[in-house]
PDB file as gemmi writes it, atoms N, CA and C in Angstrom:
CRYST1    1.000    1.000    1.000  90.00  90.00  90.00 P 1                      
ATOM      1  N   UNK A   1      47.255  34.926  38.371  1.00  0.00           N  
ATOM      2  CA  UNK A   1      46.445  33.853  37.802  1.00  0.00           C  
ATOM      3  C   UNK A   1      47.322  32.676  37.382  1.00  0.00           C  
ATOM      4  N   UNK A   2      48.528  32.990  36.919  1.00  0.00           N  
ATOM      5  CA  UNK A   2      49.442  31.912  36.520  1.00  0.00           C  
ATOM      6  C   UNK A   2      49.693  30.951  37.684  1.00  0.00           C  
ATOM      7  N   UNK A   3      49.787  31.502  38.869  1.00  0.00           N  
ATOM      8  CA  UNK A   3      50.042  30.678  40.058  1.00  0.00           C  
ATOM      9  C   UNK A   3      48.875  29.724  40.322  1.00  0.00           C  
ATOM     10  N   UNK A   4      47.656  30.216  40.196  1.00  0.00           N  
ATOM     11  CA  UNK A   4      46.479  29.372  40.421  1.00  0.00           C  
ATOM     12  C   UNK A   4      46.403  28.254  39.382  1.00  0.00           C  
ATOM     13  N   UNK A   5      46.730  28.567  38.151  1.00  0.00           N  
ATOM     14  CA  UNK A   5      46.698  27.554  37.091  1.00  0.00           C  
ATOM     15  C   UNK A   5      47.744  26.481  37.362  1.00  0.00           C  
ATOM     16  N   UNK A   6      48.940  26.892  37.791  1.00  0.00           N  
ATOM     17  CA  UNK A   6      49.997  25.933  38.108  1.00  0.00           C  
ATOM     18  C   UNK A   6      49.595  25.054  39.301  1.00  0.00           C  
ATOM     19  N   UNK A   7      49.022  25.668  40.320  1.00  0.00           N  
ATOM     20  CA  UNK A   7      48.573  24.907  41.499  1.00  0.00           C  
ATOM     21  C   UNK A   7      47.495  23.904  41.100  1.00  0.00           C  
ATOM     22  N   UNK A   8      46.536  24.338  40.303  1.00  0.00           N  
ATOM     23  CA  UNK A   8      45.474  23.424  39.855  1.00  0.00           C  
ATOM     24  C   UNK A   8      46.039  22.277  39.028  1.00  0.00           C  
ATOM     25  N   UNK A   9      47.015  22.564  38.182  1.00  0.00           N  
ATOM     26  CA  UNK A   9      47.644  21.500  37.399  1.00  0.00           C  
ATOM     27  C   UNK A   9      48.259  20.443  38.283  1.00  0.00           C  
ATOM     28  N   UNK A  10      48.965  20.881  39.319  1.00  0.00           N  
ATOM     29  CA  UNK A  10      49.589  19.926  40.243  1.00  0.00           C  
ATOM     30  C   UNK A  10      48.538  19.166  41.052  1.00  0.00           C  
ATOM     31  N   UNK A  11      47.476  19.858  41.459  1.00  0.00           N  
ATOM     32  CA  UNK A  11      46.404  19.193  42.209  1.00  0.00           C  
ATOM     33  C   UNK A  11      45.741  18.120  41.350  1.00  0.00           C  
ATOM     34  N   UNK A  12      45.479  18.436  40.094  1.00  0.00           N  
ATOM     35  CA  UNK A  12      44.820  17.459  39.231  1.00  0.00           C  
ATOM     36  C   UNK A  12      45.708  16.248  38.957  1.00  0.00           C  
ATOM     37  N   UNK A  13      47.001  16.462  38.818  1.00  0.00           N  
ATOM     38  CA  UNK A  13      47.907  15.332  38.635  1.00  0.00           C  
ATOM     39  C   UNK A  13      47.927  14.475  39.896  1.00  0.00           C  
ATOM     40  N   UNK A  14      47.986  15.111  41.065  1.00  0.00           N  
ATOM     41  CA  UNK A  14      47.982  14.369  42.332  1.00  0.00           C  
ATOM     42  C   UNK A  14      46.671  13.614  42.517  1.00  0.00           C  
ATOM     43  N   UNK A  15      45.534  14.263  42.241  1.00  0.00           N  
ATOM     44  CA  UNK A  15      44.242  13.591  42.354  1.00  0.00           C  
ATOM     45  C   UNK A  15      44.164  12.397  41.401  1.00  0.00           C  
ATOM     46  N   UNK A  16      44.690  12.570  40.205  1.00  0.00           N  
ATOM     47  CA  UNK A  16      44.679  11.484  39.234  1.00  0.00           C  
ATOM     48  C   UNK A  16      45.502  10.299  39.698  1.00  0.00           C  
ATOM     49  N   UNK A  17      46.685  10.571  40.229  1.00  0.00           N  
ATOM     50  CA  UNK A  17      47.547   9.491  40.722  1.00  0.00           C  
ATOM     51  C   UNK A  17      46.895   8.778  41.905  1.00  0.00           C  
ATOM     52  N   UNK A  18      46.328   9.546  42.823  1.00  0.00           N  
ATOM     53  CA  UNK A  18      45.646   8.927  43.967  1.00  0.00           C  
ATOM     54  C   UNK A  18      44.418   8.138  43.517  1.00  0.00           C  
ATOM     55  N   UNK A  19      43.727   8.621  42.511  1.00  0.00           N  
ATOM     56  CA  UNK A  19      42.560   7.907  41.991  1.00  0.00           C  
ATOM     57  C   UNK A  19      42.936   6.575  41.370  1.00  0.00           C  
ATOM     58  N   UNK A  20      44.041   6.541  40.654  1.00  0.00           N  
ATOM     59  CA  UNK A  20      44.490   5.278  40.057  1.00  0.00           C  
ATOM     60  C   UNK A  20      44.916   4.306  41.155  1.00  0.00           C  
ATOM     61  N   UNK A  21      45.579   4.804  42.178  1.00  0.00           N  
ATOM     62  CA  UNK A  21      45.945   3.957  43.312  1.00  0.00           C  
ATOM     63  C   UNK A  21      44.697   3.417  44.014  1.00  0.00           C  
ATOM     64  N   UNK A  22      43.707   4.278  44.213  1.00  0.00           N  
ATOM     65  CA  UNK A  22      42.451   3.849  44.845  1.00  0.00           C  
ATOM     66  C   UNK A  22      41.748   2.800  43.988  1.00  0.00           C  
ATOM     67  N   UNK A  23      41.765   2.982  42.673  1.00  0.00           N  
ATOM     68  CA  UNK A  23      41.138   2.009  41.778  1.00  0.00           C  
ATOM     69  C   UNK A  23      41.814   0.653  41.897  1.00  0.00           C  
ATOM     70  N   UNK A  24      43.126   0.655  41.967  1.00  0.00           N  
ATOM     71  CA  UNK A  24      43.861  -0.601  42.112  1.00  0.00           C  
ATOM     72  C   UNK A  24      43.525  -1.289  43.436  1.00  0.00           C  
ATOM     73  N   UNK A  25      43.514  -0.513  44.513  1.00  0.00           N  
ATOM     74  CA  UNK A  25      43.190  -1.089  45.822  1.00  0.00           C  
ATOM     75  C   UNK A  25      41.754  -1.605  45.879  1.00  0.00           C  
ATOM     76  N   UNK A  26      40.819  -0.856  45.311  1.00  0.00           N  
ATOM     77  CA  UNK A  26      39.426  -1.315  45.280  1.00  0.00           C  
ATOM     78  C   UNK A  26      39.275  -2.585  44.450  1.00  0.00           C  
ATOM     79  N   UNK A  27      39.953  -2.624  43.317  1.00  0.00           N  
ATOM     80  CA  UNK A  27      39.864  -3.811  42.469  1.00  0.00           C  
ATOM     81  C   UNK A  27      40.388  -5.044  43.205  1.00  0.00           C  
ATOM     82  N   UNK A  28      41.547  -4.892  43.817  1.00  0.00           N  
ATOM     83  CA  UNK A  28      42.132  -6.023  44.548  1.00  0.00           C  
ATOM     84  C   UNK A  28      41.237  -6.402  45.729  1.00  0.00           C  
ATOM     85  N   UNK A  29      40.716  -5.412  46.435  1.00  0.00           N  
ATOM     86  CA  UNK A  29      39.863  -5.693  47.589  1.00  0.00           C  
ATOM     87  C   UNK A  29      38.570  -6.390  47.215  1.00  0.00           C  
ATOM     88  N   UNK A  30      37.892  -5.872  46.194  1.00  0.00           N  
ATOM     89  CA  UNK A  30      36.619  -6.475  45.780  1.00  0.00           C  
ATOM     90  C   UNK A  30      36.824  -7.890  45.252  1.00  0.00           C  
ATOM     91  N   UNK A  31      37.775  -8.059  44.349  1.00  0.00           N  
ATOM     92  CA  UNK A  31      37.972  -9.391  43.772  1.00  0.00           C  
ATOM     93  C   UNK A  31      38.524 -10.364  44.803  1.00  0.00           C  
ATOM     94  N   UNK A  32      39.392  -9.881  45.679  1.00  0.00           N  
ATOM     95  CA  UNK A  32      39.931 -10.749  46.731  1.00  0.00           C  
ATOM     96  C   UNK A  32      38.852 -11.237  47.669  1.00  0.00           C  
ATOM     97  N   UNK A  33      37.952 -10.338  48.033  1.00  0.00           N  
ATOM     98  CA  UNK A  33      36.843 -10.724  48.913  1.00  0.00           C  
ATOM     99  C   UNK A  33      35.955 -11.767  48.238  1.00  0.00           C  
ATOM    100  N   UNK A  34      35.709 -11.585  46.963  1.00  0.00           N  
ATOM    101  CA  UNK A  34      34.898 -12.562  46.239  1.00  0.00           C  
ATOM    102  C   UNK A  34      35.573 -13.909  46.146  1.00  0.00           C  
ATOM    103  N   UNK A  35      36.868 -13.904  45.882  1.00  0.00           N  
ATOM    104  CA  UNK A  35      37.600 -15.167  45.783  1.00  0.00           C  
ATOM    105  C   UNK A  35      37.664 -15.890  47.119  1.00  0.00           C  
ATOM    106  N   UNK A  36      37.744 -15.148  48.197  1.00  0.00           N  
ATOM    107  CA  UNK A  36      37.782 -15.776  49.523  1.00  0.00           C  
ATOM    108  C   UNK A  36      36.469 -16.460  49.875  1.00  0.00           C  
ATOM    109  N   UNK A  37      35.373 -15.969  49.289  1.00  0.00           N  
ATOM    110  CA  UNK A  37      34.073 -16.566  49.606  1.00  0.00           C  
ATOM    111  C   UNK A  37      33.909 -17.949  48.976  1.00  0.00           C  
ATOM    112  N   UNK A  38      34.626 -18.223  47.891  1.00  0.00           N  
ATOM    113  CA  UNK A  38      34.568 -19.482  47.154  1.00  0.00           C  
ATOM    114  C   UNK A  38      33.171 -19.795  46.613  1.00  0.00           C  
ATOM    115  N   UNK A  39      32.351 -18.765  46.484  1.00  0.00           N  
ATOM    116  CA  UNK A  39      31.005 -18.908  45.930  1.00  0.00           C  
ATOM    117  C   UNK A  39      31.032 -18.323  44.527  1.00  0.00           C  
ATOM    118  N   UNK A  40      30.614 -19.105  43.556  1.00  0.00           N  
ATOM    119  CA  UNK A  40      30.701 -18.692  42.143  1.00  0.00           C  
ATOM    120  C   UNK A  40      29.939 -17.401  41.883  1.00  0.00           C  
ATOM    121  N   UNK A  41      28.725 -17.281  42.402  1.00  0.00           N  
ATOM    122  CA  UNK A  41      27.925 -16.073  42.176  1.00  0.00           C  
ATOM    123  C   UNK A  41      28.557 -14.849  42.837  1.00  0.00           C  
ATOM    124  N   UNK A  42      29.077 -15.034  44.025  1.00  0.00           N  
ATOM    125  CA  UNK A  42      29.724 -13.928  44.732  1.00  0.00           C  
ATOM    126  C   UNK A  42      30.960 -13.471  43.978  1.00  0.00           C  
ATOM    127  N   UNK A  43      31.726 -14.402  43.462  1.00  0.00           N  
ATOM    128  CA  UNK A  43      32.918 -14.055  42.685  1.00  0.00           C  
ATOM    129  C   UNK A  43      32.522 -13.259  41.453  1.00  0.00           C  
ATOM    130  N   UNK A  44      31.473 -13.689  40.760  1.00  0.00           N  
ATOM    131  CA  UNK A  44      31.007 -12.995  39.565  1.00  0.00           C  
ATOM    132  C   UNK A  44      30.538 -11.577  39.884  1.00  0.00           C  
ATOM    133  N   UNK A  45      29.767 -11.440  40.954  1.00  0.00           N  
ATOM    134  CA  UNK A  45      29.237 -10.127  41.333  1.00  0.00           C  
ATOM    135  C   UNK A  45      30.354  -9.193  41.775  1.00  0.00           C  
ATOM    136  N   UNK A  46      31.240  -9.665  42.628  1.00  0.00           N  
ATOM    137  CA  UNK A  46      32.301  -8.784  43.125  1.00  0.00           C  
ATOM    138  C   UNK A  46      33.294  -8.425  42.021  1.00  0.00           C  
ATOM    139  N   UNK A  47      33.593  -9.357  41.149  1.00  0.00           N  
ATOM    140  CA  UNK A  47      34.505  -9.054  40.046  1.00  0.00           C  
ATOM    141  C   UNK A  47      33.882  -8.048  39.087  1.00  0.00           C  
ATOM    142  N   UNK A  48      32.609  -8.214  38.771  1.00  0.00           N  
ATOM    143  CA  UNK A  48      31.928  -7.260  37.891  1.00  0.00           C  
ATOM    144  C   UNK A  48      31.872  -5.875  38.513  1.00  0.00           C  
ATOM    145  N   UNK A  49      31.562  -5.823  39.794  1.00  0.00           N  
ATOM    146  CA  UNK A  49      31.522  -4.546  40.497  1.00  0.00           C  
ATOM    147  C   UNK A  49      32.906  -3.911  40.530  1.00  0.00           C  
ATOM    148  N   UNK A  50      33.926  -4.720  40.785  1.00  0.00           N  
ATOM    149  CA  UNK A  50      35.298  -4.210  40.834  1.00  0.00           C  
ATOM    150  C   UNK A  50      35.721  -3.631  39.499  1.00  0.00           C  
ATOM    151  N   UNK A  51      35.375  -4.303  38.427  1.00  0.00           N  
ATOM    152  CA  UNK A  51      35.734  -3.810  37.095  1.00  0.00           C  
ATOM    153  C   UNK A  51      35.023  -2.498  36.802  1.00  0.00           C  
ATOM    154  N   UNK A  52      33.745  -2.409  37.138  1.00  0.00           N  
ATOM    155  CA  UNK A  52      32.985  -1.178  36.870  1.00  0.00           C  
ATOM    156  C   UNK A  52      33.501  -0.002  37.694  1.00  0.00           C  
ATOM    157  N   UNK A  53      33.692  -0.215  38.983  1.00  0.00           N  
ATOM    158  CA  UNK A  53      34.127   0.874  39.864  1.00  0.00           C  
ATOM    159  C   UNK A  53      35.558   1.285  39.537  1.00  0.00           C  
ATOM    160  N   UNK A  54      36.449   0.309  39.437  1.00  0.00           N  
ATOM    161  CA  UNK A  54      37.850   0.613  39.145  1.00  0.00           C  
ATOM    162  C   UNK A  54      37.998   1.234  37.760  1.00  0.00           C  
ATOM    163  N   UNK A  55      37.240   0.753  36.798  1.00  0.00           N  
ATOM    164  CA  UNK A  55      37.298   1.327  35.449  1.00  0.00           C  
ATOM    165  C   UNK A  55      36.860   2.778  35.419  1.00  0.00           C  
ATOM    166  N   UNK A  56      35.792   3.085  36.142  1.00  0.00           N  
ATOM    167  CA  UNK A  56      35.331   4.474  36.214  1.00  0.00           C  
ATOM    168  C   UNK A  56      36.372   5.365  36.881  1.00  0.00           C  
ATOM    169  N   UNK A  57      36.947   4.873  37.968  1.00  0.00           N  
ATOM    170  CA  UNK A  57      37.983   5.643  38.662  1.00  0.00           C  
ATOM    171  C   UNK A  57      39.210   5.865  37.792  1.00  0.00           C  
ATOM    172  N   UNK A  58      39.622   4.843  37.075  1.00  0.00           N  
ATOM    173  CA  UNK A  58      40.790   4.973  36.204  1.00  0.00           C  
ATOM    174  C   UNK A  58      40.504   5.969  35.082  1.00  0.00           C  
ATOM    175  N   UNK A  59      39.314   5.930  34.517  1.00  0.00           N  
ATOM    176  CA  UNK A  59      38.956   6.870  33.451  1.00  0.00           C  
ATOM    177  C   UNK A  59      39.014   8.318  33.950  1.00  0.00           C  
ATOM    178  N   UNK A  60      38.354   8.592  35.056  1.00  0.00           N  
ATOM    179  CA  UNK A  60      38.333   9.957  35.596  1.00  0.00           C  
ATOM    180  C   UNK A  60      39.728  10.378  36.029  1.00  0.00           C  
ATOM    181  N   UNK A  61      40.479   9.465  36.622  1.00  0.00           N  
ATOM    182  CA  UNK A  61      41.829   9.788  37.082  1.00  0.00           C  
ATOM    183  C   UNK A  61      42.771  10.057  35.911  1.00  0.00           C  
ATOM    184  N   UNK A  62      42.633   9.289  34.849  1.00  0.00           N  
ATOM    185  CA  UNK A  62      43.454   9.521  33.661  1.00  0.00           C  
ATOM    186  C   UNK A  62      43.131  10.882  33.050  1.00  0.00           C  
ATOM    187  N   UNK A  63      41.859  11.214  32.990  1.00  0.00           N  
ATOM    188  CA  UNK A  63      41.467  12.533  32.488  1.00  0.00           C  
ATOM    189  C   UNK A  63      42.013  13.642  33.387  1.00  0.00           C  
ATOM    190  N   UNK A  64      42.035  13.405  34.698  1.00  0.00           N  
ATOM    191  CA  UNK A  64      42.574  14.405  35.622  1.00  0.00           C  
ATOM    192  C   UNK A  64      44.067  14.614  35.384  1.00  0.00           C  
ATOM    193  N   UNK A  65      44.808  13.539  35.175  1.00  0.00           N  
ATOM    194  CA  UNK A  65      46.241  13.671  34.901  1.00  0.00           C  
ATOM    195  C   UNK A  65      46.469  14.403  33.589  1.00  0.00           C  
ATOM    196  N   UNK A  66      45.705  14.055  32.567  1.00  0.00           N  
ATOM    197  CA  UNK A  66      45.825  14.732  31.273  1.00  0.00           C  
ATOM    198  C   UNK A  66      45.476  16.212  31.424  1.00  0.00           C  
ATOM    199  N   UNK A  67      44.396  16.497  32.149  1.00  0.00           N  
ATOM    200  CA  UNK A  67      44.007  17.890  32.373  1.00  0.00           C  
ATOM    201  C   UNK A  67      45.048  18.657  33.164  1.00  0.00           C  
ATOM    202  N   UNK A  68      45.625  18.028  34.189  1.00  0.00           N  
ATOM    203  CA  UNK A  68      46.664  18.673  34.979  1.00  0.00           C  
ATOM    204  C   UNK A  68      47.893  18.992  34.145  1.00  0.00           C  
ATOM    205  N   UNK A  69      48.303  18.035  33.323  1.00  0.00           N  
ATOM    206  CA  UNK A  69      49.451  18.282  32.443  1.00  0.00           C  
ATOM    207  C   UNK A  69      49.136  19.382  31.442  1.00  0.00           C  
ATOM    208  N   UNK A  70      47.911  19.386  30.933  1.00  0.00           N  
ATOM    209  CA  UNK A  70      47.500  20.441  30.004  1.00  0.00           C  
ATOM    210  C   UNK A  70      47.508  21.815  30.657  1.00  0.00           C  
ATOM    211  N   UNK A  71      47.065  21.892  31.912  1.00  0.00           N  
ATOM    212  CA  UNK A  71      47.104  23.168  32.625  1.00  0.00           C  
ATOM    213  C   UNK A  71      48.537  23.634  32.827  1.00  0.00           C  
ATOM    214  N   UNK A  72      49.419  22.724  33.183  1.00  0.00           N  
ATOM    215  CA  UNK A  72      50.818  23.097  33.381  1.00  0.00           C  
ATOM    216  C   UNK A  72      51.473  23.565  32.083  1.00  0.00           C  
ATOM    217  N   UNK A  73      50.997  23.042  30.951  1.00  0.00           N  
ATOM    218  CA  UNK A  73      51.524  23.430  29.647  1.00  0.00           C  
ATOM    219  C   UNK A  73      50.730  24.562  29.009  1.00  0.00           C  
ATOM    220  N   UNK A  74      49.753  25.096  29.752  1.00  0.00           N  
ATOM    221  CA  UNK A  74      48.924  26.235  29.315  1.00  0.00           C  
ATOM    222  C   UNK A  74      48.155  25.942  28.022  1.00  0.00           C  
ATOM    223  N   UNK A  75      47.572  24.763  27.955  1.00  0.00           N  
ATOM    224  CA  UNK A  75      46.747  24.392  26.794  1.00  0.00           C  
ATOM    225  C   UNK A  75      45.323  24.893  27.005  1.00  0.00           C  
ATOM    226  N   UNK A  76      44.711  25.411  25.963  1.00  0.00           N  
ATOM    227  CA  UNK A  76      43.362  25.974  26.093  1.00  0.00           C  
ATOM    228  C   UNK A  76      42.320  24.899  26.385  1.00  0.00           C  
ATOM    229  N   UNK A  77      42.472  23.710  25.838  1.00  0.00           N  
ATOM    230  CA  UNK A  77      41.512  22.632  26.061  1.00  0.00           C  
ATOM    231  C   UNK A  77      41.529  22.147  27.508  1.00  0.00           C  
ATOM    232  N   UNK A  78      42.642  22.338  28.192  1.00  0.00           N  
ATOM    233  CA  UNK A  78      42.765  21.865  29.572  1.00  0.00           C  
ATOM    234  C   UNK A  78      41.829  22.632  30.495  1.00  0.00           C  
ATOM    235  N   UNK A  79      41.560  23.887  30.184  1.00  0.00           N  
ATOM    236  CA  UNK A  79      40.644  24.694  31.001  1.00  0.00           C  
ATOM    237  C   UNK A  79      39.250  24.074  31.001  1.00  0.00           C  
ATOM    238  N   UNK A  80      38.765  23.718  29.835  1.00  0.00           N  
ATOM    239  CA  UNK A  80      37.434  23.120  29.713  1.00  0.00           C  
ATOM    240  C   UNK A  80      37.394  21.760  30.421  1.00  0.00           C  
ATOM    241  N   UNK A  81      38.420  20.949  30.214  1.00  0.00           N  
ATOM    242  CA  UNK A  81      38.476  19.636  30.860  1.00  0.00           C  
ATOM    243  C   UNK A  81      38.514  19.779  32.382  1.00  0.00           C  
ATOM    244  N   UNK A  82      39.308  20.718  32.882  1.00  0.00           N  
ATOM    245  CA  UNK A  82      39.402  20.915  34.332  1.00  0.00           C  
ATOM    246  C   UNK A  82      38.078  21.428  34.907  1.00  0.00           C  
ATOM    247  N   UNK A  83      37.378  22.270  34.184  1.00  0.00           N  
ATOM    248  CA  UNK A  83      36.081  22.754  34.667  1.00  0.00           C  
ATOM    249  C   UNK A  83      35.079  21.599  34.753  1.00  0.00           C  
ATOM    250  N   UNK A  84      35.064  20.739  33.750  1.00  0.00           N  
ATOM    251  CA  UNK A  84      34.158  19.580  33.775  1.00  0.00           C  
ATOM    252  C   UNK A  84      34.518  18.663  34.937  1.00  0.00           C  
ATOM    253  N   UNK A  85      35.800  18.372  35.105  1.00  0.00           N  
ATOM    254  CA  UNK A  85      36.223  17.524  36.218  1.00  0.00           C  
ATOM    255  C   UNK A  85      35.963  18.201  37.560  1.00  0.00           C  
ATOM    256  N   UNK A  86      36.142  19.520  37.614  1.00  0.00           N  
ATOM    257  CA  UNK A  86      35.846  20.252  38.845  1.00  0.00           C  
ATOM    258  C   UNK A  86      34.385  20.121  39.241  1.00  0.00           C  
ATOM    259  N   UNK A  87      33.501  20.149  38.252  1.00  0.00           N  
ATOM    260  CA  UNK A  87      32.077  19.952  38.545  1.00  0.00           C  
ATOM    261  C   UNK A  87      31.813  18.544  39.082  1.00  0.00           C  
ATOM    262  N   UNK A  88      32.504  17.544  38.535  1.00  0.00           N  
ATOM    263  CA  UNK A  88      32.355  16.178  39.039  1.00  0.00           C  
ATOM    264  C   UNK A  88      32.926  16.057  40.452  1.00  0.00           C  
ATOM    265  N   UNK A  89      34.027  16.739  40.708  1.00  0.00           N  
ATOM    266  CA  UNK A  89      34.660  16.687  42.031  1.00  0.00           C  
ATOM    267  C   UNK A  89      33.799  17.343  43.107  1.00  0.00           C  
ATOM    268  N   UNK A  90      32.887  18.217  42.729  1.00  0.00           N  
ATOM    269  CA  UNK A  90      32.032  18.875  43.719  1.00  0.00           C  
ATOM    270  C   UNK A  90      31.268  17.871  44.572  1.00  0.00           C  
ATOM    271  N   UNK A  91      30.967  16.703  44.006  1.00  0.00           N  
ATOM    272  CA  UNK A  91      30.189  15.693  44.719  1.00  0.00           C  
ATOM    273  C   UNK A  91      31.041  14.838  45.653  1.00  0.00           C  
ATOM    274  N   UNK A  92      32.346  15.017  45.623  1.00  0.00           N  
ATOM    275  CA  UNK A  92      33.259  14.216  46.442  1.00  0.00           C  
ATOM    276  C   UNK A  92      33.666  15.010  47.679  1.00  0.00           C  
ATOM    277  N   UNK A  93      32.789  15.000  48.674  1.00  0.00           N  
ATOM    278  CA  UNK A  93      32.978  15.799  49.884  1.00  0.00           C  
ATOM    279  C   UNK A  93      34.018  15.150  50.792  1.00  0.00           C  
ATOM    280  N   UNK A  94      34.864  15.874  51.433  1.00  0.00           N  
ATOM    281  CA  UNK A  94      35.068  17.319  51.508  1.00  0.00           C  
ATOM    282  C   UNK A  94      36.184  17.819  50.586  1.00  0.00           C  
ATOM    283  N   UNK A  95      37.202  16.973  50.333  1.00  0.00           N  
ATOM    284  CA  UNK A  95      38.365  17.444  49.577  1.00  0.00           C  
ATOM    285  C   UNK A  95      38.025  17.732  48.122  1.00  0.00           C  
ATOM    286  N   UNK A  96      37.273  16.846  47.507  1.00  0.00           N  
ATOM    287  CA  UNK A  96      36.876  17.058  46.119  1.00  0.00           C  
ATOM    288  C   UNK A  96      36.019  18.296  45.954  1.00  0.00           C  
ATOM    289  N   UNK A  97      35.168  18.562  46.933  1.00  0.00           N  
ATOM    290  CA  UNK A  97      34.335  19.765  46.892  1.00  0.00           C  
ATOM    291  C   UNK A  97      35.202  21.012  46.914  1.00  0.00           C  
ATOM    292  N   UNK A  98      36.214  21.011  47.762  1.00  0.00           N  
ATOM    293  CA  UNK A  98      37.120  22.165  47.836  1.00  0.00           C  
ATOM    294  C   UNK A  98      37.874  22.349  46.522  1.00  0.00           C  
ATOM    295  N   UNK A  99      38.344  21.256  45.922  1.00  0.00           N  
ATOM    296  CA  UNK A  99      39.049  21.346  44.643  1.00  0.00           C  
ATOM    297  C   UNK A  99      38.098  21.809  43.548  1.00  0.00           C  
ATOM    298  N   UNK A 100      36.869  21.311  43.559  1.00  0.00           N  
ATOM    299  CA  UNK A 100      35.886  21.735  42.563  1.00  0.00           C  
ATOM    300  C   UNK A 100      35.575  23.214  42.666  1.00  0.00           C  
ATOM    301  N   UNK A 101      35.390  23.712  43.873  1.00  0.00           N  
ATOM    302  CA  UNK A 101      35.107  25.139  44.072  1.00  0.00           C  
ATOM    303  C   UNK A 101      36.301  25.970  43.634  1.00  0.00           C  
ATOM    304  N   UNK A 102      37.504  25.557  44.020  1.00  0.00           N  
ATOM    305  CA  UNK A 102      38.719  26.285  43.635  1.00  0.00           C  
ATOM    306  C   UNK A 102      38.880  26.291  42.114  1.00  0.00           C  
ATOM    307  N   UNK A 103      38.595  25.161  41.478  1.00  0.00           N  
ATOM    308  CA  UNK A 103      38.684  25.074  40.022  1.00  0.00           C  
ATOM    309  C   UNK A 103      37.718  26.046  39.359  1.00  0.00           C  
ATOM    310  N   UNK A 104      36.467  26.013  39.797  1.00  0.00           N  
ATOM    311  CA  UNK A 104      35.468  26.901  39.197  1.00  0.00           C  
ATOM    312  C   UNK A 104      35.794  28.363  39.467  1.00  0.00           C  
ATOM    313  N   UNK A 105      36.283  28.659  40.668  1.00  0.00           N  
ATOM    314  CA  UNK A 105      36.643  30.041  41.001  1.00  0.00           C  
ATOM    315  C   UNK A 105      37.797  30.530  40.125  1.00  0.00           C  
ATOM    316  N   UNK A 106      38.818  29.698  39.984  1.00  0.00           N  
ATOM    317  CA  UNK A 106      40.017  30.144  39.272  1.00  0.00           C  
ATOM    318  C   UNK A 106      39.852  30.132  37.755  1.00  0.00           C  
ATOM    319  N   UNK A 107      39.227  29.100  37.218  1.00  0.00           N  
ATOM    320  CA  UNK A 107      39.218  28.936  35.765  1.00  0.00           C  
ATOM    321  C   UNK A 107      38.052  29.605  35.053  1.00  0.00           C  
ATOM    322  N   UNK A 108      37.085  30.135  35.795  1.00  0.00           N  
ATOM    323  CA  UNK A 108      36.001  30.852  35.120  1.00  0.00           C  
ATOM    324  C   UNK A 108      36.269  32.357  35.041  1.00  0.00           C  
ATOM    325  N   UNK A 109      37.391  32.782  35.583  1.00  0.00           N  
ATOM    326  CA  UNK A 109      37.751  34.196  35.502  1.00  0.00           C  
ATOM    327  C   UNK A 109      38.257  34.528  34.098  1.00  0.00           C  
ATOM    328  N   UNK A 110      38.028  35.769  33.652  1.00  0.00           N  
ATOM    329  CA  UNK A 110      38.541  36.169  32.328  1.00  0.00           C  
ATOM    330  C   UNK A 110      40.065  36.074  32.224  1.00  0.00           C  
ATOM    331  N   UNK A 111      40.757  36.280  33.346  1.00  0.00           N  
ATOM    332  CA  UNK A 111      42.222  36.198  33.320  1.00  0.00           C  
ATOM    333  C   UNK A 111      42.689  34.783  32.995  1.00  0.00           C  
ATOM    334  N   UNK A 112      41.973  33.793  33.510  1.00  0.00           N  
ATOM    335  CA  UNK A 112      42.326  32.393  33.224  1.00  0.00           C  
ATOM    336  C   UNK A 112      42.076  32.080  31.757  1.00  0.00           C  
ATOM    337  N   UNK A 113      40.990  32.581  31.253  1.00  0.00           N  
ATOM    338  CA  UNK A 113      40.689  32.358  29.832  1.00  0.00           C  
ATOM    339  C   UNK A 113      41.780  32.982  28.963  1.00  0.00           C  
ATOM    340  N   UNK A 114      42.223  34.184  29.330  1.00  0.00           N  
ATOM    341  CA  UNK A 114      43.278  34.848  28.573  1.00  0.00           C  
ATOM    342  C   UNK A 114      44.621  34.121  28.719  1.00  0.00           C  
ATOM    343  N   UNK A 115      44.917  33.629  29.924  1.00  0.00           N  
ATOM    344  CA  UNK A 115      46.184  32.932  30.161  1.00  0.00           C  
ATOM    345  C   UNK A 115      46.255  31.603  29.420  1.00  0.00           C  
ATOM    346  N   UNK A 116      45.106  30.975  29.211  1.00  0.00           N  
ATOM    347  CA  UNK A 116      45.074  29.673  28.568  1.00  0.00           C  
ATOM    348  C   UNK A 116      44.592  29.716  27.122  1.00  0.00           C  
ATOM    349  N   UNK A 117      44.467  30.908  26.574  1.00  0.00           N  
ATOM    350  CA  UNK A 117      44.016  31.003  25.178  1.00  0.00           C  
ATOM    351  C   UNK A 117      45.169  30.717  24.247  1.00  0.00           C  
ATOM    352  N   UNK A 118      44.874  30.130  23.095  1.00  0.00           N  
ATOM    353  CA  UNK A 118      45.948  29.831  22.151  1.00  0.00           C  
ATOM    354  C   UNK A 118      46.559  31.104  21.597  1.00  0.00           C  
ATOM    355  N   UNK A 119      47.871  31.066  21.472  1.00  0.00           N  
ATOM    356  CA  UNK A 119      48.579  32.239  20.917  1.00  0.00           C  
ATOM    357  C   UNK A 119      48.749  33.233  21.946  1.00  0.00           C  
TER     358      UNK A 119                                                      
END                                                                             
């Protein structure tokens, strides 16, 4: 079980880093497209959309990095955070779905609860 927890910790850190990179690229892409249009309304709409989408991605990605680090450090709260994020990842087909299923499979076992319990 220790191996699965370590693997999940690394996966969550990697997903978090990729999510932050994706948020940056989406933000630049959306705002750049709006600025190229030179239309005030288009700039406002694309910038607002970019902030909302990138902000959501950064939030989830930051939580994933925190959860991954917590799993690697065997913190009990990290199990709950990873399960919640795993449920959210289920909707991100195909890779996120696989990570979500693996998370739920590994972290809902009694051995995982014992490995990540305080003390």
